[in-house]
N, C-alpha and C positions, 0 to 999 in steps of 0.2 A: 512603489516600484513602477516604472514606466512599462506599458504593455508592448512597446515597440523596442525590439532588440536588434543589435547589429550581429552579423554572423561572427562567432568567435573565431580567432585565428587558428585555434587547436580543435580538431575533431576527435570525438570519441570513436574508438574502434569497436567492432562487433565483440572482441574479446573483453571489453570493459563492461559489457551489459548482458544480463541474462535475458534470453528470450524463450518463448514456449511454442512448439509447433502448432498447438491447438489455436493459437492467436496468430502466429507468424504466417501460417498458411492460409489464413482466411483472406479472401480478396478484399482489398481496400482498407485494410486494417494495419496500423503500425502501432508497436508497443515496445516497452522495455521495463525490465526490473533492474534498475541502476545500482551498481556496487559502489564502493568508495574509490574505485580506480578511476584515473583520468581527470581529477580535479586539481584546483589550486589552493585549497584550504591547507592550513598548517596546525601544528600543535595538537590538541585533543580532536581537532576536526579534520586531521590530515586526510586529504583526498577530495572526493566529490560530495562534500557536505551541501544538502539541498534545504537545510532548515531555516526558514525565515525567522523562526521563533528562537533560534539559537543565539548565543553571544558571539558567534563568528563574525569576522569582517564582512559587512554587508556587500562589499564590492566583490569579495571572493564568492559568496554565495550567488550573487547575480551572474557571474561568470560561469559558475557550475551549472546553474539553471539554463543559461543560454546554450551551453554545450549539450544538454539533454533536449532542449527544443530543436536544436539543429539536427541531432540524431534522429528525431522523430519527423524530420522533414518540415519543421515550423520555425525556421531561423529568425523569422521576423515577429514571432509572437511569444509572449509569456505563457507558460503552462499554468492553467487554472488549477489551484490548489486551495485548501480550506483552513480555517482555524478549527483544528480538531479537538473535540471535547468528550470522546468515548460515548457517543450517543447513537441513537438510530435515526437521526435526521439525515435526509438526502435532499440535494438540490439539483434541479435540472438547469443546465447552463446553455445558453445559445450564442454567447459572445465572450471574449476575454474579460475576466473579472478586473475590476478597478475599485480603488478605495478599500474599505474594511472587508476582509474575507468572511464569507458566510461561516457561522459557527454550526458545523455539521460534520458528518464523517463519511458521506458518500456523494458522488457526483455522477450525473448521466448526461450525455449529449447525443444529438444526432446532427450536429453541425460539422460538415466537413472542414478540415484544417484547424480545428480547435482541440488541442491536447488538453487532457484532464488527468489529474493524478492525486495520489495520497502519499504522505510521508510516514515512515515507520522507523523504529529502531528497537524492535522486538515483536510488536504487534503484527498482525497478518495483513498484508497488502493483497487485495483481490482485484483482478482485472476481469471485466465482463465484455463479451461481444456477441452480438447477433449480426453477422455479416450480411445476412439476407435483407434484414430490415435497415441496415446502416445505423445501428444504435450501439453505443459503447457505454460502460460504466466502470467506476472505481470505487472501492470501499476500504476504509480503515477499520480493521476488525481486531480489536483487543478483546479479552475475555468478556469485558462489560458490554461492549458494543455487539459482539457476536451473540451473547446471551439476550441482549435487549432487543435484537431484531434488525440490525443494520443490513444484514444480508438479504433478508426478506424485502425490506424497504427499498433496497437498490434494485432488486428484481422487479418489484412493482412499479417503480419509476420508469424502468426501462420498458415495461409493457405499456405504460401510459404514453410513451413516445413511439409506439408501434411495434416494439420487439415481440416475438413469439417465445414463451417459455421454453418450448421444446427445441428451439433454435439457439438459445443462449449457451455459450460455453464459458467457464470460469476457470481461472488459474490463480492459485495461491502462491504468492512469492515467498521469498526468504522470511522465516518466521522463527522465533524462539521454540525450541523443541522440548520434549518432556523431560529428557535427562538434565536439562539446565533450567527448568522452570519450576522451582519450589514455591508453593502457595501455602497460606494458612487455611485452617479449617473453617474459618468464617467466610472466606471467599469460596470455598468448596460448597458450603451450605447455601450461599447465595445462588451459585449456579444451579444446584439441584432443585431449588425452589421453583425456578422457572423452567427447568428441564429435568424432570425427575429421572429419566433414563441416561443421564450424563455420567453416572458413576463410573462407567467403564473407561472414561478419559482420565481418571485419577488413579495413581499408583501411590503405595505407601512412601512417605517421605523419610528423610534421615532422622527426624524427630517425630514424637507421637502426635504433635499438634501440627504436623506439616504433611503436605501431599505433593506429588509431582503431576503436574497438569499437562495433558496432551492438547495443546491449543490447536495445532494443525488438524489433528483428528477431529476435534469438536467442530471446527470450521467446515471441514469436508462433510461431516454428517449433516450439518445445517443446510448446506448446499444441496446434498442428495435428497434430504427431506422436502426441499423446496422444488425438486424436479429439475434440477440443473446439473448437467454433466460437468465434472470439476476434477482437477488434479492438483497436487502440491508438488513444487519443484524440488523439495527434499533438501533444502539448505537451511542451515541453522545460524541466525544472526549472532548469537552469544558464542558459539563454538568456532566461528571463522572470522578471527579478528582482522585478518588481512583484507577481507572482502566486505565486511558489514560493520556498521555501527550498531551498538547495543546499549540501550538504557540500564539494563541490569548489570551488565559487566562494568560500566562506568560507576554505577552505584556501589558495587561491591569493591571497587578500587578507591572510592572515596573521591572520585573526580568531580569537578565542579559543574561540568556540562558534557554534552555529547552531540555527535552529529546525527543527521537523519538521512536515510536514503529514500529515493523516490521510485515509485511504481507509476508509469503513465501510459496512456493509450490515446489514439487519435484515429479519425477516419480521414483518409486521404482527401485532398482537395479535388 
């Protein structure tokens, strides 16, 4: 995909995108938790599908991403995103990405005018900012990445770019919530091996070998333990079909694929 975009004829409105005052009120920071509203994709991907890895029409995805870039004040640049692998790997970016996307799950930048973001469809999208230092970050935190340290690695990468931990704020965007997130006991055991006190984030499931996992609560606890002020926007990807794509909902329906929503952040030029 070219890094040089033309301004789309259609502009997203503020009602199409979720924002958080913790980030929106920070001087020099632009951000958005994009919903599926305002896009050109159709069928399973109806709306603002941002997934380069989906089987959607690539031209539709390019247009959708151009609309997001324009909303962030970067109409001539592609938003930097990753080949996400549920890891704790984080990359620092200083210019628009070209060629193969890095295999990682967190990005950090201090380059004005460079928007960075992560794609999700149930996992937790976290946006970070230290407005004083002019450093921002984005992390894709599913249970495996969150348990494996992607949150802490993103914070450390921000500090390496000059951020101060006490000045970092983080907002967790739309994520699957506990009532809709049934997991197996093997997954529960894996989380507890790395985080022994995480039992409070599991509730009994509908079957003996199942549990309901509070992924947002787990993520917020990791952020708090890392010394970063954080909040969850309180929106469930699975439960709000008109607003969000959901991998799990698509799986339960036997659908062949699913769309992805974008969470992105940038420092003003």
